[in-house]
DSSP file (Angstrom, degrees, kcal/mol; ACC not computed):
  #  RESIDUE AA STRUCTURE BP1 BP2  ACC     N-H-->O    O-->H-N    N-H-->O    O-->H-N    TCO  KAPPA ALPHA  PHI   PSI    X-CA   Y-CA   Z-CA
    1    1 A X              0   0    0      0, 0.0     2,-0.3     0, 0.0     0, 0.0   0.000 360.0 360.0 360.0 144.2   24.4  -11.9    6.4
    2    2 A X        -     0   0    0      4,-0.0     2,-0.1     1,-0.0     3,-0.0  -0.717 360.0-133.0 -91.6 136.6   22.8  -12.4    3.0
    3    3 A X     >  -     0   0    0     -2,-0.3     4,-2.7     1,-0.1     5,-0.2  -0.483  24.1-110.1 -82.9 162.2   22.6   -9.5    0.5
    4    4 A X  H  > S+     0   0    0      1,-0.2     4,-2.5     2,-0.2     5,-0.2   0.905 120.3  52.2 -57.6 -42.0   19.4   -8.6   -1.4
    5    5 A X  H  > S+     0   0    0      2,-0.2     4,-2.4     1,-0.2    -1,-0.2   0.911 110.8  46.8 -61.2 -41.7   21.0   -9.8   -4.6
    6    6 A X  H  > S+     0   0    0      1,-0.2     4,-2.6     2,-0.2    -2,-0.2   0.909 112.6  50.5 -69.0 -39.5   21.9  -13.1   -3.0
    7    7 A X  H  X S+     0   0    0     -4,-2.7     4,-2.5     2,-0.2    -2,-0.2   0.906 109.9  49.5 -54.7 -45.7   18.4  -13.5   -1.6
    8    8 A X  H  X S+     0   0    0     -4,-2.5     4,-2.6     2,-0.2    -2,-0.2   0.910 111.4  49.0 -63.2 -46.0   16.9  -12.7   -5.0
    9    9 A X  H  X S+     0   0    0     -4,-2.4     4,-2.4     2,-0.2    -1,-0.2   0.923 111.1  50.7 -60.4 -44.1   19.1  -15.3   -6.7
   10   10 A X  H  X S+     0   0    0     -4,-2.6     4,-2.4     1,-0.2    -2,-0.2   0.940 111.1  48.1 -60.8 -45.2   18.2  -17.9   -4.0
   11   11 A X  H  X S+     0   0    0     -4,-2.5     4,-2.5     1,-0.2    -2,-0.2   0.889 110.3  51.5 -61.5 -40.7   14.5  -17.2   -4.5
   12   12 A X  H  X S+     0   0    0     -4,-2.6     4,-1.9     2,-0.2    -1,-0.2   0.865 108.4  51.6 -68.3 -36.0   14.9  -17.5   -8.3
   13   13 A X  H  X S+     0   0    0     -4,-2.4     4,-0.5     2,-0.2    -1,-0.2   0.938 111.5  47.5 -60.3 -46.9   16.6  -20.9   -7.9
   14   14 A X  H >< S+     0   0    0     -4,-2.4     3,-1.4     1,-0.2     4,-0.3   0.912 109.2  53.9 -63.5 -41.5   13.8  -22.1   -5.7
   15   15 A X  H >< S+     0   0    0     -4,-2.5     3,-1.8     1,-0.3    -1,-0.2   0.897 101.3  59.4 -59.9 -42.6   11.2  -20.9   -8.1
   16   16 A X  H 3< S+     0   0    0     -4,-1.9    -1,-0.3     1,-0.3    -2,-0.2   0.643 103.6  53.1 -59.5 -17.5   12.8  -22.8  -11.0
   17   17 A X  T << S+     0   0    0     -3,-1.4     2,-0.3    -4,-0.5    -1,-0.3   0.389  83.7 109.4 -97.4   0.2   12.2  -26.0   -9.0
   18   18 A X  S <  S-     0   0    0     -3,-1.8     5,-0.1    -4,-0.3    -3,-0.0  -0.570  78.5-105.4 -79.2 137.4    8.5  -25.4   -8.5
   19   19 A X    >   -     0   0    0     -2,-0.3     3,-2.5     1,-0.1     4,-0.5  -0.279  25.1-118.1 -65.2 148.0    6.3  -27.7  -10.5
   20   20 A X  G >  S+     0   0    0      1,-0.3     3,-0.9     2,-0.2     4,-0.4   0.789 111.3  60.3 -60.1 -29.2    4.5  -26.2  -13.4
   21   21 A X  G 3  S+     0   0    0      1,-0.2    -1,-0.3     2,-0.1     4,-0.2   0.526 105.2  50.6 -76.0  -2.2    1.0  -26.8  -12.0
   22   22 A X  G <> S+     0   0    0     -3,-2.5     4,-2.1     2,-0.1    -1,-0.2   0.437  84.8  88.9-109.3  -3.1    1.9  -24.6   -9.0
   23   23 A X  H <> S+     0   0    0     -3,-0.9     4,-2.7    -4,-0.5     5,-0.2   0.894  85.9  51.9 -66.1 -40.5    3.2  -21.6  -11.1
   24   24 A X  H  > S+     0   0    0     -4,-0.4     4,-2.5     2,-0.2    -1,-0.2   0.920 109.6  50.2 -61.9 -41.1   -0.2  -19.9  -11.3
   25   25 A X  H  > S+     0   0    0      1,-0.2     4,-1.9     2,-0.2    -1,-0.2   0.906 111.5  48.5 -63.9 -42.0   -0.6  -20.2   -7.6
   26   26 A X  H  X S+     0   0    0     -4,-2.1     4,-2.7     2,-0.2    -1,-0.2   0.906 109.7  52.5 -62.9 -44.3    2.8  -18.6   -7.0
   27   27 A X  H  X S+     0   0    0     -4,-2.7     4,-2.5     1,-0.2    -2,-0.2   0.901 108.8  49.9 -60.6 -40.7    2.1  -15.8   -9.5
   28   28 A X  H  X S+     0   0    0     -4,-2.5     4,-1.3     1,-0.2    -1,-0.2   0.874 109.7  50.8 -64.0 -38.4   -1.1  -15.0   -7.7
   29   29 A X  H  X S+     0   0    0     -4,-1.9     4,-1.1     2,-0.2     3,-0.3   0.899 111.3  47.1 -64.7 -45.9    0.7  -14.9   -4.4
   30   30 A X  H >X S+     0   0    0     -4,-2.7     4,-2.2     1,-0.2     3,-0.6   0.918 106.7  59.6 -64.3 -42.1    3.4  -12.5   -5.8
   31   31 A X  H 3X S+     0   0    0     -4,-2.5     4,-2.2     1,-0.3    -1,-0.2   0.838  98.6  57.8 -52.2 -38.2    0.7  -10.4   -7.3
   32   32 A X  H 3X S+     0   0    0     -4,-1.3     4,-2.2    -3,-0.3    -1,-0.3   0.876 105.7  49.8 -60.1 -42.5   -0.7   -9.9   -3.8
   33   33 A X  H <X S+     0   0    0     -4,-1.1     4,-2.4    -3,-0.6    -2,-0.2   0.943 110.3  50.8 -63.2 -47.9    2.6   -8.4   -2.6
   34   34 A X  H  X S+     0   0    0     -4,-2.2     4,-2.4     1,-0.2    -2,-0.2   0.893 108.3  51.2 -53.3 -41.6    2.6   -6.1   -5.6
   35   35 A X  H  X S+     0   0    0     -4,-2.2     4,-2.2     2,-0.2    -1,-0.2   0.915 109.5  50.0 -62.3 -47.7   -0.9   -4.9   -4.9
   36   36 A X  H  X S+     0   0    0     -4,-2.2     4,-2.1     1,-0.2    -1,-0.2   0.932 111.4  48.7 -61.0 -44.8   -0.1   -4.1   -1.3
   37   37 A X  H  X S+     0   0    0     -4,-2.4     4,-2.2     1,-0.2    -2,-0.2   0.901 111.8  50.6 -62.6 -40.7    3.0   -2.2   -2.4
   38   38 A X  H  X S+     0   0    0     -4,-2.4     4,-2.2     2,-0.2    -1,-0.2   0.870 109.2  50.4 -57.1 -42.6    0.8   -0.3   -5.0
   39   39 A X  H  X S+     0   0    0     -4,-2.2     4,-2.3     2,-0.2    -1,-0.2   0.881 109.6  50.7 -70.3 -37.9   -1.7    0.6   -2.5
   40   40 A X  H  X S+     0   0    0     -4,-2.1     4,-2.7     2,-0.2    -2,-0.2   0.938 110.5  49.1 -56.8 -50.1    1.1    1.9   -0.1
   41   41 A X  H  X S+     0   0    0     -4,-2.2     4,-1.4     1,-0.2    -2,-0.2   0.883 110.1  51.9 -68.5 -40.2    2.5    4.1   -2.8
   42   42 A X  H  < S+     0   0    0     -4,-2.2     4,-0.4     1,-0.2     3,-0.3   0.939 112.5  45.6 -58.8 -43.4   -1.0    5.5   -3.7
   43   43 A X  H >< S+     0   0    0     -4,-2.3     3,-1.8     1,-0.2    -2,-0.2   0.931 112.0  50.1 -67.1 -46.0   -1.6    6.4   -0.2
   44   44 A X  H >< S+     0   0    0     -4,-2.7     3,-1.9     1,-0.3    -1,-0.2   0.725  94.5  74.6 -66.2 -19.6    1.9    7.9    0.3
   45   45 A X  T 3< S+     0   0    0     -4,-1.4    -1,-0.3    -3,-0.3    -2,-0.2   0.695  91.1  57.3 -67.5 -17.2    1.4   10.0   -2.8
   46   46 A X  T X  S+     0   0    0     -3,-1.8     3,-2.3    -4,-0.4     4,-0.3   0.471  78.0 123.3 -91.5  -2.2   -1.0   12.1   -0.8
   47   47 A X  T <  S+     0   0    0     -3,-1.9    -3,-0.0     1,-0.3     4,-0.0  -0.347  83.4  10.3 -57.9 129.3    1.8   12.9    1.7
   48   48 A X  T >  S+     0   0    0     -2,-0.1     3,-2.3     1,-0.1     4,-0.3   0.473  88.0 130.3  85.0  -4.4    2.2   16.7    2.0
   49   49 A X  T <  S+     0   0    0     -3,-2.3     3,-0.4     1,-0.3    -2,-0.1   0.854  80.3  39.1 -53.8 -39.6   -1.0   17.3   -0.1
   50   50 A X  T >  S+     0   0    0     -4,-0.3     3,-1.3     1,-0.2    -1,-0.3   0.180  82.7 111.6 -94.8  15.7   -2.2   19.7    2.5
   51   51 A X  T <  S+     0   0    0     -3,-2.3    -1,-0.2     1,-0.3    -2,-0.1   0.859  86.1  34.4 -60.2 -40.0    1.2   21.2    3.2
   52   52 A X  T 3  S+     0   0    0     -3,-0.4    -1,-0.3    -4,-0.3    -2,-0.1   0.279  85.7 133.0-102.2   8.6    0.3   24.7    1.7
   53   53 A X    <   -     0   0    0     -3,-1.3     2,-0.1     1,-0.1    -3,-0.0  -0.291  67.9-100.9 -65.3 145.8   -3.4   24.8    2.7
   54   54 A X     >  -     0   0    0      1,-0.1     4,-2.9     2,-0.0     3,-0.2  -0.437  27.5-128.7 -66.4 137.0   -4.5   28.1    4.3
   55   55 A X  H  > S+     0   0    0      1,-0.2     4,-2.3     2,-0.2     5,-0.2   0.857 107.5  51.9 -57.3 -37.7   -4.7   27.7    8.0
   56   56 A X  H  > S+     0   0    0      2,-0.2     4,-2.0     1,-0.2    -1,-0.2   0.880 110.7  49.1 -69.8 -34.9   -8.3   29.1    8.3
   57   57 A X  H  > S+     0   0    0     -3,-0.2     4,-2.8     2,-0.2     5,-0.2   0.942 112.3  49.3 -63.7 -48.3   -9.4   26.5    5.6
   58   58 A X  H  X S+     0   0    0     -4,-2.9     4,-1.7     1,-0.2    -2,-0.2   0.903 110.6  47.9 -58.3 -42.3   -7.7   23.8    7.5
   59   59 A X  H  X S+     0   0    0     -4,-2.3     4,-2.3     2,-0.2    -1,-0.2   0.837 110.8  52.2 -67.7 -37.6   -9.2   24.8   10.8
   60   60 A X  H  X S+     0   0    0     -4,-2.0     4,-0.7     2,-0.2    -2,-0.2   0.916 111.4  47.9 -63.0 -46.6  -12.7   24.9    9.2
   61   61 A X  H  < S+     0   0    0     -4,-2.8    -2,-0.2     1,-0.2    -1,-0.2   0.855 121.7  32.9 -62.3 -34.7  -12.2   21.5    7.7
   62   62 A X  H >< S+     0   0    0     -4,-1.7     3,-1.2    -5,-0.2     4,-0.3   0.700  98.5  78.3-100.8 -19.3  -11.0   19.9   10.9
   63   63 A X  H 3< S+     0   0    0     -4,-2.3     3,-0.2     1,-0.3    -3,-0.1   0.856 111.1  24.0 -61.7 -39.6  -12.9   21.7   13.7
   64   64 A X  T 3X S+     0   0    0     -4,-0.7     4,-2.5    -5,-0.1    -1,-0.3   0.013  87.6 119.1-114.5  28.4  -16.1   19.9   13.2
   65   65 A X  H <> S+     0   0    0     -3,-1.2     4,-2.4     1,-0.2     5,-0.2   0.925  75.6  47.5 -58.2 -48.9  -14.8   16.7   11.6
   66   66 A X  H  > S+     0   0    0     -4,-0.3     4,-2.1     1,-0.2    -1,-0.2   0.858 112.3  50.7 -62.5 -39.1  -16.0   14.3   14.2
   67   67 A X  H  > S+     0   0    0      2,-0.2     4,-2.1     1,-0.2    -1,-0.2   0.890 111.9  46.4 -61.7 -41.6  -19.4   15.8   14.2
   68   68 A X  H  X S+     0   0    0     -4,-2.5     4,-2.4     2,-0.2    -2,-0.2   0.879 111.0  51.5 -71.7 -38.9  -19.7   15.7   10.5
   69   69 A X  H  X S+     0   0    0     -4,-2.4     4,-2.1    -5,-0.2    -2,-0.2   0.931 111.9  48.2 -63.0 -44.7  -18.5   12.1   10.3
   70   70 A X  H  X S+     0   0    0     -4,-2.1     4,-0.9     1,-0.2    -2,-0.2   0.915 110.9  50.2 -63.6 -39.6  -21.1   11.1   13.0
   71   71 A X  H >< S+     0   0    0     -4,-2.1     3,-1.1     1,-0.2     4,-0.5   0.950 111.1  50.3 -62.3 -46.3  -23.9   12.9   11.2
   72   72 A X  H 3< S+     0   0    0     -4,-2.4     3,-0.4     1,-0.3    -1,-0.2   0.784 106.5  53.9 -67.3 -29.6  -22.9   11.1    8.0
   73   73 A X  H 3< S+     0   0    0     -4,-2.1    -1,-0.3     1,-0.2    -2,-0.2   0.679 107.0  51.6 -80.9 -14.2  -22.9    7.7    9.6
   74   74 A X    <<        0   0    0     -3,-1.1    -1,-0.2    -4,-0.9    -2,-0.2   0.444 360.0 360.0 -95.8  -0.8  -26.5    8.2   10.9
   75   75 A X              0   0    0     -4,-0.5    -1,-0.2    -3,-0.4    -2,-0.1   0.432 360.0 360.0 -75.5 360.0  -27.9    9.2    7.5
C-alpha cells in the first residue's frame, strides 16, 4: 500500500514531465479540486449553527417550510 507522502511524490514526479504547454490546463484542473474542497468547507462551517436555537423558534421555522417553499416557487 502506498502512503500519502509517496503518492504526492509520485504525482510531483509525473507533473515535472508534463510539457510546458499543458501546465495551464493542469493548473485549471487542480483549481477545480480546490474549489470543490472550499465549497464543502463553507457548507460544513454551518454545521451546528442551529444547535442552540430555541425549540419554539425552530418549530415555527420548520412547521410550514414546505408550504412557504411552494408559495415562493409560484410567485
